[in-house]
C-alpha positions as CSV (number, residue, x, y, z in Angstrom):
1,X,296.5,158.3,-28.3
2,X,297.2,162.1,-28.2
3,X,300.0,163.4,-26.0
4,X,302.1,166.5,-25.6
5,X,305.9,166.3,-25.5
6,X,307.8,168.0,-22.7
7,X,311.2,169.7,-22.8
8,X,314.1,167.3,-22.4
9,X,317.2,169.3,-23.4
10,X,317.0,173.0,-24.1
11,X,319.0,173.9,-27.2
12,X,318.9,176.2,-30.2
13,X,319.9,173.8,-33.0
14,X,319.6,175.3,-36.5
15,X,318.9,171.9,-37.9
16,X,319.1,169.2,-35.2
17,X,318.7,165.8,-36.9
18,X,319.6,162.1,-36.9
19,X,318.9,161.4,-33.2
20,X,319.9,157.8,-32.3
21,X,320.3,155.7,-29.2
22,X,323.8,154.1,-29.5
23,X,323.4,150.8,-27.7
24,X,327.1,150.0,-27.4
25,X,327.9,153.3,-25.8
26,X,324.6,153.8,-24.0
27,X,324.3,157.4,-25.1
28,X,322.1,159.5,-27.4
29,X,323.9,160.9,-30.4
30,X,322.6,163.5,-32.9
31,X,323.9,166.1,-35.4
32,X,323.4,169.7,-36.3
33,X,323.3,169.8,-40.1
34,X,323.9,173.5,-40.7
35,X,326.4,174.1,-37.8
36,X,328.2,170.8,-38.4
37,X,328.6,169.0,-35.1
38,X,328.1,165.6,-33.4
39,X,326.3,166.0,-30.1
40,X,326.2,163.4,-27.2
41,X,324.0,163.0,-24.2
42,X,325.1,160.5,-21.6
43,X,322.2,159.7,-19.3
44,X,324.5,158.3,-16.6
45,X,326.3,161.6,-16.4
46,X,323.5,163.9,-17.3
47,X,325.9,165.8,-19.6
48,X,325.7,167.1,-23.1
49,X,328.9,167.2,-25.1
50,X,329.4,168.6,-28.6
51,X,332.2,168.1,-31.2
52,X,332.4,170.4,-34.2
53,X,333.1,168.8,-37.6
54,X,335.4,170.2,-40.2
55,X,332.8,169.6,-43.0
56,X,331.0,171.9,-45.3
57,X,327.3,172.2,-44.4
58,X,324.9,170.7,-44.7
59,X,325.9,167.3,-43.3
60,X,323.2,164.7,-43.5
61,X,322.9,162.0,-40.7
62,X,324.7,159.2,-39.0
63,X,324.2,155.5,-38.2
64,X,325.9,153.1,-35.8
65,X,328.1,150.3,-37.1
66,X,329.2,146.9,-35.9
67,X,332.4,148.7,-34.6
68,X,331.4,150.6,-31.4
69,X,334.0,153.2,-32.2
70,X,332.7,154.0,-35.6
71,X,329.6,155.7,-37.0
72,X,328.9,156.2,-40.7
73,X,328.2,159.8,-41.6
74,X,326.4,161.2,-44.6
75,X,327.7,164.5,-45.9
76,X,328.1,166.5,-49.2
77,X,331.0,164.3,-50.3
78,X,329.2,161.0,-49.8
79,X,329.6,158.6,-46.9
80,X,332.5,158.5,-44.5
81,X,333.4,156.5,-41.4
82,X,333.9,158.7,-38.3
83,X,336.0,157.4,-35.4
84,X,334.3,158.7,-32.2
85,X,337.6,158.5,-30.3
86,X,340.2,159.8,-32.7
87,X,337.7,161.9,-34.7
88,X,339.4,160.8,-37.9
89,X,337.3,160.5,-41.1
90,X,337.8,157.7,-43.6
91,X,335.9,158.0,-46.9
92,X,333.7,155.1,-47.5
93,X,331.8,155.6,-50.8
94,X,329.7,158.0,-52.8
95,X,326.8,156.3,-54.6
96,X,326.0,159.6,-56.3
97,X,329.4,159.9,-57.9
98,X,329.8,163.6,-57.1
99,X,326.6,164.6,-59.0
100,X,326.2,168.3,-58.8
101,X,323.7,170.0,-56.5
102,X,323.0,166.8,-54.6
103,X,323.4,166.3,-50.8
104,X,323.3,163.1,-48.8
105,X,320.5,163.2,-46.2
106,X,318.9,160.5,-44.1
107,X,320.5,157.1,-43.7
108,X,319.2,154.0,-41.9
109,X,320.4,150.4,-41.6
110,X,318.1,147.4,-42.5
111,X,318.0,144.1,-40.6
112,X,320.6,142.6,-42.9
113,X,323.2,145.3,-42.1
114,X,322.8,147.3,-45.3
115,X,322.6,151.1,-45.4
116,X,319.7,152.8,-47.2
117,X,320.7,156.3,-48.2
118,X,318.4,159.1,-49.2
119,X,319.8,162.0,-51.3
120,X,318.2,165.4,-51.9
121,X,318.5,168.4,-54.2
122,X,320.7,171.0,-52.4
123,X,318.0,173.7,-52.7
124,X,315.2,171.2,-52.1
125,X,313.5,172.6,-55.2
126,X,314.0,170.0,-57.9
127,X,313.1,166.2,-57.8
128,X,316.7,165.1,-58.3
129,X,317.3,163.1,-55.1
130,X,317.4,159.3,-55.0
131,X,317.2,156.3,-52.7
132,X,320.2,154.0,-52.6
133,X,321.0,150.6,-50.9
134,X,324.7,150.4,-49.9
135,X,326.1,147.0,-49.0
136,X,329.8,147.7,-49.0
137,X,332.4,150.2,-50.3
138,X,332.1,148.9,-53.8
139,X,328.5,147.5,-54.0
140,X,325.4,149.6,-54.0
141,X,322.2,149.9,-56.1
142,X,319.7,152.6,-57.0
143,X,316.3,151.8,-55.4
144,X,314.2,154.8,-56.5
145,X,314.6,158.4,-57.7
146,X,312.7,161.6,-58.2
147,X,312.7,163.3,-54.8
148,X,313.4,166.9,-53.9
149,X,313.9,165.9,-50.2
150,X,314.5,162.3,-49.1
151,X,313.9,161.4,-45.5
152,X,313.5,158.7,-42.8
153,X,314.0,155.2,-44.1
154,X,312.6,152.7,-41.6
155,X,311.8,149.0,-41.6
156,X,309.2,146.6,-40.5
157,X,310.2,144.0,-37.8
158,X,310.7,141.3,-40.4
159,X,312.7,143.7,-42.6
160,X,310.5,142.9,-45.6
161,X,308.9,146.4,-45.8
162,X,310.8,149.6,-46.0
163,X,309.1,152.9,-45.3
164,X,310.3,156.2,-46.8
165,X,309.2,159.8,-46.5
166,X,309.1,161.8,-49.7
167,X,309.0,165.1,-47.8
168,X,308.3,167.6,-50.6
169,X,305.8,165.2,-52.1
170,X,303.9,165.0,-48.7
171,X,303.8,161.3,-48.8
172,X,305.0,158.3,-46.9
173,X,305.9,155.4,-49.3
174,X,306.3,151.7,-48.7
175,X,308.4,149.2,-50.7
176,X,309.1,145.5,-50.6
177,X,312.7,144.5,-49.9
178,X,314.6,141.3,-49.1
179,X,318.0,140.0,-48.1
180,X,318.9,138.7,-51.5
181,X,318.6,141.9,-53.5
182,X,319.6,145.5,-53.1
183,X,316.5,146.6,-55.0
184,X,313.2,148.0,-53.6
185,X,310.0,146.8,-55.4
186,X,306.3,147.5,-55.4
187,X,306.4,151.1,-54.5
188,X,303.1,152.3,-53.1
189,X,301.8,155.4,-51.2
190,X,301.1,154.4,-47.6
191,X,300.0,157.9,-46.5
192,X,299.2,161.1,-48.4
193,X,299.7,163.8,-45.9
194,X,297.5,166.9,-45.9
195,X,299.2,170.3,-45.8
196,X,298.0,170.8,-42.2
197,X,300.3,167.9,-41.2
198,X,303.5,169.6,-42.3
199,X,306.1,167.7,-44.2
200,X,306.9,164.1,-43.2
201,X,310.6,164.0,-42.0
202,X,312.3,161.5,-39.7
203,X,310.7,158.1,-39.3
204,X,311.0,155.1,-36.9
205,X,309.0,151.8,-36.3
206,X,308.2,150.7,-32.8
207,X,308.0,147.2,-31.4
208,X,304.4,146.8,-32.4
209,X,305.1,147.6,-36.1
210,X,303.5,151.1,-35.9
211,X,305.3,154.1,-37.6
212,X,306.2,157.3,-36.0
213,X,306.7,160.3,-38.3
214,X,308.2,163.6,-37.3
215,X,306.5,166.5,-39.1
216,X,308.5,169.5,-40.3
217,X,306.4,172.6,-39.9
218,X,303.7,170.4,-38.4
219,X,304.6,170.8,-34.7
220,X,304.0,167.1,-34.1
221,X,304.9,163.5,-34.3
222,X,302.3,161.3,-36.0
223,X,301.7,157.6,-35.0
224,X,300.6,155.5,-38.0
225,X,299.5,151.9,-38.3
226,X,301.4,149.7,-40.7
227,X,298.6,150.2,-43.1
228,X,299.0,154.0,-42.8
229,X,295.9,154.6,-40.7
230,X,296.3,157.4,-38.1
231,X,296.6,156.1,-34.6
232,X,297.7,159.2,-32.6
233,X,299.6,162.4,-32.4
234,X,302.2,163.9,-30.1
235,X,302.1,167.7,-30.1
236,X,305.5,169.2,-29.9
237,X,306.0,172.8,-28.7
238,X,308.4,173.6,-31.6
239,X,307.8,174.6,-35.2
240,X,310.0,172.2,-37.1
241,X,310.1,168.6,-35.8
242,X,312.8,166.7,-37.6
243,X,313.2,163.2,-36.2
244,X,312.9,161.0,-33.2
245,X,314.1,157.7,-31.6
246,X,313.3,155.2,-28.9
247,X,316.1,155.0,-26.5
248,X,317.3,154.0,-23.1
249,X,318.3,150.5,-21.9
250,X,314.7,149.3,-22.3
251,X,314.0,151.4,-25.5
252,X,311.0,152.9,-23.8
253,X,312.1,156.6,-23.9
254,X,310.8,158.5,-26.9
255,X,313.0,161.4,-27.7
256,X,312.4,164.1,-30.3
257,X,314.6,166.8,-31.9
258,X,313.7,170.1,-33.6
259,X,315.2,172.9,-35.7
260,X,315.1,176.7,-36.0
261,X,316.0,176.8,-39.7
262,X,313.5,178.8,-41.7
263,X,311.4,179.7,-38.8
264,X,310.0,183.3,-38.7
265,X,311.1,185.4,-35.7
266,X,307.4,185.7,-34.7
267,X,307.1,181.9,-34.6
268,X,310.3,181.6,-32.5
269,X,308.8,184.1,-30.1
270,X,305.6,182.1,-29.9
271,X,307.4,178.8,-29.6
272,X,310.8,179.7,-28.0
273,X,311.8,176.1,-27.4
274,X,312.1,175.5,-31.1
275,X,315.6,173.9,-31.7
276,X,315.4,171.9,-28.4
277,X,314.9,168.2,-27.7
278,X,311.7,166.8,-26.2
279,X,310.5,163.7,-24.6
280,X,307.2,161.8,-24.4
281,X,306.0,158.6,-22.7
282,X,303.6,156.8,-25.0
283,X,303.9,153.5,-23.0
284,X,305.3,151.7,-26.1
285,X,308.8,150.4,-26.6
286,X,310.9,150.8,-29.7
287,X,313.1,148.3,-31.6
288,X,316.9,148.3,-31.5
289,X,318.3,149.9,-34.7
290,X,320.4,147.4,-36.7
291,X,324.1,148.1,-37.2
292,X,325.8,148.8,-40.5
293,X,328.1,145.8,-41.2
294,X,331.8,146.7,-41.5
């Protein structure tokens, strides 16, 4: 399966990230990390709306919760609840305890309603980031550590396997997890990416159990079997592909977001849609993302 993505929404995001389909609201939501904002696309109206956030960049990502009004947002200060109607922030927790030069990056919810949080070194140069499992405001646990850039937690259909992209290490990892423990065990390398692939970034799992990995500086999304075997590639006409999601009422719409950050002017001239959002039709449905339990 080899496809080419087409333009969906033209934009110039410096660092578009954390693209999700919000089932309760029936809208796509994403963020721009470096020009902090939450952006919405309502398919029923065909409109894009953006709301600036009064936060120091970079922000990290967001996830839906069991309260349709609330998302949980990762940012420099930790995790906060954001009310999508009043736009008020409520601090939730900071697993890192304010550790210096650390930013909170990708977050995802597992089938048991817990939040997995990847942190990164602010300059993405030292392996000081970590992977945390957050169950509540007061209960969390360290799952793994030693990452310069943490990205894309995703989960198998039964929830027993967690996948994680160690971006700077050019590897996709797998762990065993379960509902009775906040720990991740049996770490193993699922995929060792070659430099030609770019850096593995955002990650989702489809209804068949296959993985889809966005490739920063790789101009592509890779489809991988649950054993890590390559199963296809979606070429994206943008330099930095950051993440993707399956959305729409039937979860059959594959949407992809990209970024201009760090791209040379000549590459922008060659791929002028970099920073936009794209779509593809692989003929496969996704899985509904679990909600963080409040």
